[in-house]
Backbone as CSV, one residue per row, in Angstrom:
resi,resn,N_x,N_y,N_z,CA_x,CA_y,CA_z,C_x,C_y,C_z
1,ARG,89.756,51.383,164.488,89.300,52.625,165.416,89.145,53.887,164.522
2,GLN,87.895,54.174,164.445,87.070,54.930,163.919,87.316,56.430,164.008
3,ARG,87.842,56.692,165.366,88.478,57.997,165.690,89.799,58.670,165.426
4,GLU,90.587,57.214,165.292,91.969,57.318,164.551,91.949,57.671,163.372
5,ARG,91.168,56.726,162.563,90.842,57.054,161.220,90.394,58.549,160.370
6,ALA,89.468,58.961,161.215,88.963,60.160,161.199,89.868,61.441,161.209
7,PHE,91.082,61.344,162.224,91.834,62.169,162.389,93.049,62.065,161.304
8,ALA,93.500,60.706,160.997,94.523,60.457,160.005,93.696,61.125,158.425
9,ALA,92.821,60.997,158.315,92.055,61.385,157.162,91.725,63.314,156.831
10,GLY,91.881,63.596,158.116,92.095,65.035,158.138,90.598,65.332,158.540
11,GLU,89.734,64.512,158.804,88.344,64.668,159.111,88.044,65.491,160.874
12,LEU,88.684,66.555,161.238,88.816,66.662,162.524,88.021,67.175,163.173
13,ASP,86.811,67.802,162.681,85.694,68.183,163.484,84.837,66.723,163.664
14,ALA,84.705,65.584,162.902,84.338,64.032,163.376,85.291,63.820,164.388
15,ALA,86.606,63.903,164.288,87.402,63.348,165.093,87.201,63.696,166.596
16,GLU,87.382,65.154,166.433,87.238,65.999,167.857,85.815,65.371,168.125
17,ARG,85.157,65.705,167.687,83.509,64.931,168.320,83.306,63.577,169.037
18,MET,84.136,62.649,168.275,84.018,61.478,168.528,85.087,61.194,169.764
19,LEU,85.950,61.721,169.998,87.058,61.702,171.277,86.219,62.487,172.327
20,THR,85.318,63.304,172.058,84.883,64.234,173.278,84.030,63.152,173.700
21,GLU,83.259,62.827,172.958,82.209,61.920,173.388,83.131,60.375,174.606
22,LEU,84.070,60.286,173.794,84.844,58.922,174.286,85.225,59.637,175.838
23,VAL,85.935,61.027,175.738,86.423,61.431,176.984,85.215,61.299,178.032
24,GLU,84.105,61.914,177.600,83.140,62.100,178.685,82.356,60.620,179.100
25,ARG,82.689,59.529,178.363,82.140,58.224,178.684,83.234,57.455,179.501
26,GLN,84.189,57.851,179.281,85.281,56.512,179.669,86.877,57.391,179.259
27,PRO,87.496,58.650,180.325,88.565,58.949,179.961,89.602,57.812,180.116
28,SER,90.612,58.190,179.110,92.022,57.437,179.037,92.726,58.202,178.542
29,PRO,94.221,57.933,178.466,95.105,59.250,178.378,95.179,58.733,176.691
30,ALA,94.999,58.110,176.347,95.032,57.799,174.845,94.015,58.734,174.305
31,ALA,92.873,58.950,174.618,92.013,59.541,174.187,92.306,61.149,174.405
32,TYR,92.573,61.313,175.742,92.968,62.490,175.796,94.026,63.339,174.782
33,LEU,95.276,62.560,174.745,96.224,62.639,173.896,95.747,62.866,172.349
34,LEU,94.980,61.751,171.811,94.499,62.097,170.277,93.554,63.394,170.397
35,ARG,92.650,63.651,171.166,92.176,64.986,171.032,92.912,66.005,171.235
36,GLY,94.037,66.450,171.950,94.513,67.213,172.346,95.525,67.549,170.624
37,CYS,95.738,65.912,170.051,96.567,66.501,169.014,95.649,67.084,167.995
38,THR,94.294,66.520,168.156,93.595,67.123,166.842,93.143,68.314,167.017
39,ARG,92.963,68.925,168.324,92.614,70.514,168.719,93.646,71.342,168.091
40,TYR,95.287,70.645,168.508,96.130,71.691,168.082,96.029,71.685,166.385
41,THR,96.060,70.542,165.872,96.275,70.657,164.065,94.975,71.552,163.824
42,ARG,93.999,71.493,164.391,92.792,72.494,163.887,93.120,74.066,164.314
43,ALA,93.937,74.394,165.446,94.568,75.267,165.575,95.368,75.688,164.438
44,MET,96.234,75.180,164.344,97.359,75.338,163.439,96.817,75.412,161.933
45,LEU,95.808,74.552,161.699,94.911,74.965,160.154,93.888,76.219,160.156
46,SER,93.934,76.625,161.413,92.714,77.579,161.177,93.478,78.938,160.423
47,ARG,92.310,79.810,159.744,92.719,81.076,159.066,92.966,82.351,160.102
48,ASP,92.585,81.802,161.158,92.298,82.752,162.465,94.186,82.874,162.908
49,PRO,95.080,83.752,162.581,96.393,83.944,163.233,96.349,83.916,164.353
50,GLY,95.347,84.213,165.085,95.450,84.284,166.802,94.796,83.030,167.237
51,ALA,94.630,82.019,166.464,94.135,80.745,166.953,95.153,80.131,167.711
52,LEU,94.954,80.049,169.001,95.652,78.874,170.283,95.260,77.665,170.574
53,PRO,96.107,76.606,170.153,95.610,75.559,170.833,95.646,75.379,172.376
54,VAL,94.841,76.101,172.737,94.504,75.908,174.328,94.083,74.742,174.982
55,GLY,93.233,74.386,174.276,92.295,73.257,174.523,93.142,72.017,174.277
56,ALA,94.096,71.988,173.413,95.095,71.149,173.340,96.093,70.881,174.370
57,ARG,96.686,71.914,175.041,97.271,71.827,175.841,96.701,71.247,177.242
58,GLU,95.308,71.628,177.317,94.906,70.769,178.509,94.594,69.703,178.210
59,ASP,94.013,68.986,177.172,93.989,67.582,176.754,95.476,66.807,177.011
60,ILE,96.520,67.504,176.650,97.583,66.532,176.876,98.071,66.672,178.334
61,ARG,98.039,67.687,178.975,98.226,67.728,180.551,97.659,66.582,180.854
62,ARG,96.187,66.520,180.576,95.613,65.490,181.437,95.891,64.089,180.964
63,ALA,96.088,64.148,179.825,97.180,62.757,179.217,98.449,62.313,180.118
64,PHE,99.254,63.146,180.312,100.443,63.184,180.631,100.284,63.126,182.540
65,SER,99.054,63.402,182.802,98.723,63.203,184.068,98.304,61.653,184.508
66,LEU,97.491,61.286,183.627,97.161,59.858,183.834,98.299,59.265,182.895
67,ASN,99.308,59.043,182.527,100.233,58.466,181.772,101.896,59.359,181.053
68,PRO,102.385,59.429,182.359,103.677,60.423,182.055,104.399,59.812,180.832
69,SER,104.449,58.527,180.463,105.495,57.974,179.405,104.783,58.098,177.893
70,LEU,103.369,58.589,177.758,102.963,58.893,176.565,104.028,59.549,175.566
71,TRP,103.888,59.168,174.561,104.706,60.077,173.349,104.036,59.495,171.862
72,LEU,104.533,60.341,170.932,103.490,60.173,169.582,104.748,59.534,168.820
73,ASP,104.642,58.392,167.617,105.523,58.081,166.867,106.085,58.784,165.761
74,PRO,107.006,59.389,165.535,107.648,60.340,164.534,107.315,60.014,163.047
75,ARG,107.107,58.328,162.946,106.417,58.027,161.517,105.126,58.409,161.031
76,HIS,104.474,58.893,162.437,102.948,59.215,162.216,102.163,60.377,162.114
77,PHE,103.326,61.107,163.103,102.747,62.315,163.518,103.908,63.572,163.137
78,SER,103.234,64.761,162.740,104.249,66.118,162.360,105.455,66.280,163.041
79,PRO,106.656,66.386,162.910,107.719,67.273,163.771,107.097,68.226,164.518
80,ARG,106.344,69.210,164.202,105.906,70.423,164.760,104.724,69.713,166.063
81,LEU,104.112,68.817,165.778,103.314,68.702,166.890,103.842,67.491,167.738
82,ILE,104.750,66.908,167.467,105.666,66.264,168.468,106.331,67.226,169.296
83,ALA,106.859,68.452,168.856,107.760,69.549,169.655,106.298,70.091,170.760
84,PHE,105.508,70.105,169.562,104.540,70.683,171.161,104.008,69.797,172.250
85,LEU,103.977,68.877,171.550,103.701,67.593,172.985,104.644,67.987,173.657
86,GLU,106.251,67.868,173.269,107.411,67.890,174.174,107.357,69.309,175.160
87,GLU,107.048,70.438,174.505,106.780,71.645,175.230,105.802,71.261,175.783
88,VAL,104.732,70.972,176.000,103.857,70.652,176.972,104.229,69.840,178.375
89,ARG,104.718,68.819,177.669,105.536,67.953,178.846,106.228,68.800,179.657
90,GLN,107.082,69.331,179.317,108.472,70.122,179.838,107.609,71.195,180.960
91,GLN,106.293,71.898,180.680,105.835,72.980,181.505,105.168,72.454,182.787
92,PRO,105.683,73.020,183.918,105.484,72.843,185.163,103.649,72.808,185.294
């Protein structure tokens, strides 16, 4: 999976581009979730202190609306990202 490898390698621009193409062609909970993770990571790595992961929240909400049981494996994702995911999950 090229998209997952791009994310894992830190190639966030490429990962987001590929995931956007995928959700436009064939929306899926996993694609929305990974794009949300990519957007969150980009916001956290931004040099702009005001950067907010707004797009990440929207993607993760869409992912949960399609599959409420989604989760991230803590062996592969940062605790901060997992906490963000759970924060979004708890929001109405």
